[in-house]
C-alpha positions in Angstrom: -5.6 11.1 4.7 -7.5 9.6 7.6 -10.6 11.4 6.4 -10.2 9.7 3.0 -9.8 6.4 4.6 -12.9 6.9 6.7 -14.8 7.3 3.5 -14.0 3.8 2.3 -16.9 1.2 2.3 -14.9 -1.7 3.7 -15.0 -1.6 7.5 -11.8 -3.6 8.0 -9.9 -1.2 5.7 -11.4 1.8 7.3 -10.2 0.7 10.7 -6.7 -0.5 9.6 -3.5 1.4 10.4 -1.6 1.4 7.2 2.2 1.3 7.4 2.1 1.2 11.2 5.6 -0.2 11.7 7.0 2.5 9.4 5.0 5.2 11.2 6.5 4.1 14.5 10.1 4.2 13.3 11.8 7.6 13.1 14.1 6.3 10.3 11.2 6.8 7.9 10.2 10.4 7.4 6.5 10.9 8.4 5.6 12.9 5.3 6.9 10.1 3.1 5.1 7.4 5.2 2.0 9.5 4.8 2.5 9.4 1.0 2.7 5.6 1.2 -0.4 5.4 3.2 -2.2 7.6 0.6 -1.1 5.2 -2.1 -2.7 2.3 -0.2 -5.9 4.1 0.6 -6.1 5.1 -3.1 -5.7 1.5 -4.0 -8.6 0.7 -1.8 -10.8 3.3 -3.5 -9.9 1.9 -6.9 -10.8 -1.6 -5.7 -14.2 -0.3 -4.4 -14.9 1.7 -7.6 -13.8 -0.9 -10.1 -14.3 -4.1 -8.0 -12.0 -6.4 -9.9 -13.7 -9.6 -11.0 -10.6 -11.8 -10.8 -7.0 -11.8 -9.6 -5.7 -10.6 -12.9 -7.7 -7.4 -12.6 -6.7 -7.0 -9.0 -3.0 -7.4 -9.9 -3.3 -4.6 -12.4 -4.5 -2.3 -9.7 -1.8 -3.4 -7.2 0.9 -3.1 -9.8 -0.1 0.5 -10.4 0.1 1.2 -6.6 3.5 -0.7 -6.5 4.8 1.5 -9.2 3.8 4.5 -7.1 5.9 3.1 -4.3 8.8 2.6 -6.8 8.5 6.4 -7.6 8.4 7.2 -3.9 11.7 5.3 -3.2 13.6 8.2 -4.7 12.1 10.6 -2.2 13.2 8.3 0.7 16.8 8.4 -0.6 16.7 12.2 -0.8 15.6 12.2 2.9 18.5 9.9 3.9 16.1 6.9 4.3 15.1 4.1 2.0 12.6 1.4 1.5 14.7 -1.3 3.1 13.9 -4.8 4.5 11.6 -3.7 7.3 9.8 -1.2 5.0 9.5 -3.8 2.3 7.9 -6.3 4.7 5.5 -3.7 6.1 4.4 -2.5 2.7 4.0 -6.1 1.4 1.9 -7.1 4.4 -0.4 -4.1 3.8 -0.9 -5.1 0.2 -1.8 -8.6 1.3 -4.1 -7.2 3.9 -5.9 -5.1 1.3 -6.4 -8.1 -1.0 -7.7 -10.2 1.8 -10.0 -7.5 3.1 -11.6 -7.4 -0.3 -12.1 -11.1 -0.5 -9.1 -12.1 -2.7 -6.8 -15.0 -2.1 -3.9 -13.3 -3.9 -0.3 -14.3 -4.2 1.8 -11.8 -2.2 4.7 -11.8 -4.7 2.3 -11.2 -7.6 0.6 -8.4 -5.7 3.9 -6.4 -5.7 5.5 -8.0 -8.7 6.5 -4.7 -10.3 8.4 -3.5 -7.2 12.0 -2.4 -7.5 12.6 -2.0 -3.8 
């Protein structure tokens, strides 16, 4: 995953520690946090490949990534964990970081509007 992130063009994103708070908390299984990190790195690749021209196009990409987190929630439950308040905040901050790093002034709630966590 770190290798994929290193291949990104955006320097700020390359250097960023995605889901750092979740990584540091043993309540969240490492293998599931890594899946979440991969979702965010994949989102960055999609932004770099498609470079959305407006917020509407960006939101389509972030909603797809948010839906992937929705799917991941089930795996957290199966591992006696969940995407709870601290995780929601961490994930949302990272979505906002990604949007800002790529030059968008996006609404945080709209970035993750399709979330069910």
